[in-house]
N, C-alpha and C positions, 0 to 999 in steps of 0.2 A: 453396596456390594458385600456378600457374605465372605468372611474370612477364610483361611485355609483349615481344612480338616484332615488330620492325621490318624490313621487306624494303627493301633499297636497290637499285633499278634502275639499273644504270649503262648509260650510252648514250654521249654524247660528252662525258664527264666523268671520264676515265679517270686519276684521281690522287687522292693522299690530300690534299694541301696545298690550302687555300683550297676546300674542297668541303663546303658547307653540308649537303647530303643526308646525307653520312656522319657528320659531327661532331654533327649534330642527332639522327640516329638513335642514335648511341653515348650521347649525353646522355640521351635520352628512353627508350630501350629497354634492357631487362634483356639481351635477346639480339638480335643484328643479322644478317641474312641477306643477304649481298651476292651479286648476280646479274648476270650478263652474257649476252645472247641474241645469237647470230649468226643474224641474221634472213635466211632465204633470199631474201627479195624485194630485198635490197640486192645481189644477185649475179646478178640477171636481166639479159636483154636488153631494151633500150629499144625504143620505137616508132621510133627514130631508127637502129636497128641498131647501137648501141654497148653496151657493158656498163656496168651501174650501178656497178661497181666492178672495175677491172682488177686484175691479178696483182700488179703492184708495190705498189698501194694495200692490196690485201688482206693482202700480207705485213706491210707496216707496221702494219696494224690488229692482226694476231695477235701482233706483238711488243709492241704497246701493252697488249693484255689480259694477256699473260704477265707484264709486268712490274707491272701492277696487282695480279695475283695474288700475285707474290712479295712486294710491299710489304705487302699485307694479311697474309699469313703471318708477316712480320716483327713484326706486332701481335698475334700468337697467334690470328688469324683464317684466313679463306681466301675463295675466290670460287666460287661455282657457275656453271659454263660450260655453256650448253646451245645447241644448234643447232635453231632452230624459231621461230615467231611468238611474240612477247611475250604476246599476247592468249590464247594457248593454254597457254604454259608457266607464266607468273606466277600464275594462279588454282590451277593444280596445286600449285605451291609453297606458296601461301598455305595450302592445306588440309594439306598434308603436314607443315609447320613449325608450324601454329597461329598464323599471322601476323595481327598486329592491324591492321596499316596498312602502306601502301606508299608510299615516297618516291621522287620522280623530279624532273629538272630539265626545265623547259618547252622545247620547240623551237618554231620559228616557221615553217618550211616545211610545205606542205601534206600530203606523204606522212608525215612525222614527227608532225605534229599529229593526223593521221587515225589513226595506230597508237596514239598516247596515248589518244584517244578511244575506241578499240576495247578497249584495256586497262581504261580507266576503266569502260566498260559492263559488261565480263565481271566486274570486282571488284564492281561495284554489286549484280550478282546475288547475290553472295555476302555482302553487307552490309559490304564492305571498302571503306575510303576510300583514294583515290589522292590524295596530297598533292603539290602542285606547288610547286617552288622555281625561283627565277630566279638562273641562276648562269653565264652564258655571255658576259656582257657587262662592260665596264670600268664602265659607269655602271649603277646599279640602275635599272630602270624606274619604281620609285616615287620616285626622286631627280630625275627629269627636270624641266626648268622648263615642261613643256608636257605635256598629255595626248598619247598616241600618235596620235590622229586630227589633231592640230594640229603634229605635227611639221614643221619646214620642210623643203620638198622640194629645197632647194638646200643643199648641204654647208656652204659658207661661213656661211650664216645659221644652220644647226644648231650649227656649231662655235662661233661667237661667244656664242650664247645659253647653250650648255653650259659654256663656260669662265667665263662671267660668274655663273652662278647655280647650278651643280652642283658636287658635289665626289665623289671616288672613296672609296668605303668602304675601311676597313681589310680586310685578308684574314681570313678565318675561320681560327681557330686549328685545327691538325691534331689528330685524336683521339689518344688513347693507346690501349693494349691493350684489346680488348673481347672479349666471349664470343659465340659462334656455337653453334647446336645441335650437341650431341654426336655426333648421328649424319648430320650433313650430308653429303650426297653430292655432291661437286664436279664430277664429270665431267672429260672430258679436252679440252684445248685442240686445237681443230681444225687439220690440216695444210692447205696449199695445195689438194692433190688432194680432200681432204674437202669444200673449198668449190667444187670444180668446175674447178680449174686444175691445168695442167701444171706441173710443177715447174720453177723459175726459177733461174738461177744467182746466184752472189753480186753484190753491188752493183757496178755498171759502175765501173771505174777512172776514167773520164773524168767522173764525177759532181762537182759542186761541192764536195760533202762526202759523207760517209758517213752518210745518214739512218738512224737506227735508232730504232724506236718505243719509247715509254715515258716515263713521268715521271721516271725517273732519269736518261736521256739528255737529256731537256728541260732540267732543271734544271743538268746538267753543261754543256750548251751555253750556257745563259744566263750561267752564271758565267764560262766562257771567253770569251763575247763583250764582257761589261762589264769583267772584272777582270784576266784573264790577257792577253788581246790589246789591250785598251783601244780595240777596233775601232769602238765606238759613237761615238767622238769625231769619226770621220770619215764618219759614216753619210750624211748629207745630200749629201755631195760624192761618194760611191762608190755609192750605192744603185741607180743605173742601169748599174752595170758588169755584165760578163756571165761572167767567169772567177774562179774561187777562191772559198773559203768565207766569207770575211769582208766582202765588199763590202756585204752586207746581212745582217741578223740570222739569216735562215733559221729564226725561231721559228714560221712559219705552220703547218708540218705538225703539229707538238705542239699549237699552240692549237686546230687544227681538231677534233682528237679529244678535247681537254679534259685533255691531259697537262700542259699548261702554262696557268695561269690568267692571262688578261689583267691582271687587278689585280696579281697577283705581279710581272709584268713592269713595269707602272706604278711600283709601290713600289720596285723595283729601280732603276728610271730615277731615281727621287726621291733614293735612296740615294747613287747615283753622282754626282748633281748636287751634293749635299751635301759629298761627299768629294773629287770631282775637278772639279767646276765644271759649270754648265749651259751650253748651247751651242745654235746652230740645229740640231745633229745630234741631240741628245737631244730637243728639241722635235719634230723631223721623225719620229722613231721613235714618239713619244706620238701624233702625227697619224695614223699608220698604224693605231694600235689604235683611234683615234676613227672612223676610216673603216670599220673592221670594225663598230662599234657601230652606224654610221649605216645601213649596209646591212641589218643586221639589225632595226633598228627600222622600216626601210622595208618590209620584208616583214611586219612585224607590221601596218603600217598598210595595206598594199596587197594583201598575200596573192597570189592566183594571177596577178595582172598580169603578175609577172615571168616567168611560164611561158607566155606568150601572145605569139605573133609580133608582133602589133601594140603590145604593151606599153602605155605610157601615151599614145603619140601617136595611136592609132586607125589607123595607116598603116604597114605593115611596109615595110622597105627593099627597093629594087628587086631582083629575083632574075632570073638568066639561065636559059634553057630547059635547057641540059645541065649543070645544077649538080651533079648526082650524080658526073659524071665529075671535075669540078673539086674536089669535095669529096674524092674518093678520092686525087687527086694530092696535096692539101694535108696530109691526115692521114698519108700515107706520107712527107712531106718530099720530094716530087718535083715542086714546082711550077716548077722552073727558076730561082727567085729565091734566091740561096744564103742571104741573112740569114733568110728565112722558113723556108728547108728546115732549116737548122741548128737553129733554135729548136724545131722540131716534132720532129726526130731526138732532140734531147736530151731532151725530154718522153717520147718513145716509149721511150727507153733507160733513164731514170733517174726518171721520175715528177716531174720538177721542171723549171720554166722560170721564168727571171727575171721580174720585173715588166715591164720593158722589152720583152722577148720576147713575153709575152702580149698586150700592147698591139698590137704590130706584127702578130702572127700574126693576131689577132682582126680587126683593121682590115682587112688584106689578103683575108682570107676574104669579109668582108661587103661592103667596098668596091670591091675590085679584082675578086675573083672573083664576086662577086654571088651568093653562095650563103646560103641560109637561116641566119641567125645561131644558131638554136636547134640546128642540128646541130653547130657549133662548141662551143657550150656543153656539149652533152651529151657530146662528145668529151673535153673537159677534165674533166668529171665522172668519166669512166672513168679518166683516166690521172693525174690531179695526185694526189700524196699528201696535199697540203694542202687538198683540196677540201672546201668547205662550201657548202651551197645559196645563202645569202644573198649571200656574196662573189662566188662564180662567176657565178650568173645576173644578180646586180646589176650587175656589171662588164660582162658581155656586152651587156646592154641598153643600158648606158651607152655602149659602143663603137658599138652598132647604132643609136644615135640614137633609141631607143624608151624609154629610161628617164627618170627623174626628174632631168634634166640641163638647164640652161639653154642649153647648146650644141646646135644643131640638127644639126650635122654633124660627127661625130668621125671624122677621116681622117689616117692617117699616111703621109707619103711615106717608104716603106720604104727606098728608095736613100739618101736623106738621112739616115735614122736610122741605117743600117748605116755610112755614112761618119763620122758623129759618134761613134757608141758602139762601133764596131769598126773604127777608122780603118786599122790595119794588117792587119785580116783574120784576127787570131789565133783569135778565136771560131769563124769559119766553117771556117778550116783544121782545127780540132780535130774538128768534127762532120761535115765533108764531106772526108773523105780523098781522094775523087776529085780534089778541087781543091787538094790540099797544096801542089803545086809552083807554083801561080800566085802571083807576088809581090804584096806590098803590096795596095792597094786595088783593084787589078784584079779581086781575086777576086770582088768584089761584082757585076760585069757581065761574066760569062764570054762572053756572046754578042757582045761587042765584040772578042774576041781574034782576031788573024788565023789563017789555016789553019795557017801555019808555027808560031804559038804554040800552037795547040790540040795539035799534034803534039809540040811542045818541052815543054809541060807536062803531057802525058799526059791530057787532059781528055776524052778521047772518052766515057768511061764516064758522064759527068754530062750530062744533058740540059740544055743551055744554051738558056734560053728557049724552052720547047715552044711549037708553033703556037697551043695555046689560051691561053698566058700573056697577060694584058693588058698594056698600057703601063703603066710606073710611072715 
């Protein structure tokens, strides 16, 4: 009699370490079938005329899947890679490899949960169970000091109760070598053209760091940030900077695709504190992991309210009549406000933008340009390599003033922020070469330059404060 075969459906958990579905499948199954599906719906055009996944994020995803496959091969296994809808592919594989059960991690956003439901229904018709696991958060849902429906809507209240009454579980032990079906057909890793993209060049030289997808790179980055550079000890004081690799951890892209477990980061923080001392910086990094949990649990509590223009407030922010024009200038990095334009150009070129940049770019679009905040959120979804639904849409709703936040009006004074966080204009100068010759803080207000200065600094090619740009 043949033994039990378990199919492991990888989604946003592209790692070996602290991965309960893989470890549990290896423990309970005689044979394991690891699968990843490149779902074509993730590469479609949205109703906002943005792409669900842009080229840079797609390249990062391909690298993550490739690294997962290599890690599985080191365990004597492999990864089935398919392009298509999971609800079509997984039932076919279940029949082909005589699978007894399918494991996967729960998601919280509507599109992802709907796909899970479709897979579950398709498997149910085959009398096969889809077993759900929870593995994307720092704190396990079952360990929260309140039911999901009673989670505090204010982060500070959420934080205090969590810190007082909950604890972070230890990481799941990584599996050893395991068996896969002898005749397992793995398929080929798709290229960018296979997914509908034209080829893109190597990573931009101006990028804050070379982001390469995969668990291997994620663990390497974590070790570097904690132990080789000791950069974590300054995190609280540098996290709002704009240039260089180590002003913040840069873990978010790997966490978003599950190449790095939040719990792994948490216990590395604890190890660092034990060996080199705790500080407000180590606590600040932990808080960022907690914010990530908070938005994810808020999605679990409120669902699609985060995808509605009126959000929790019942009233959407004010919008201008010609917002389409404003949006096009904003996403091209051509608003005429250098600090905003520099951040958007960095995003478009590298797939990354700092936390400080995101807040300012979002606030400017919603509050100054008066554009539908959902257009901005959708654009970030296309471009950000660290995109995850809860973080992105939760933060945009927060900035737009329609999220579950006690402050009624989130508004950033962009010029004040530019002077504070880019006092000499070095960041703007890097991303807007048209302004490279403008000295010091003058770069933030090119519309104040005299005609002589415009000629002297050769800024004619930069539209300084277009007619449509609002007062800032």
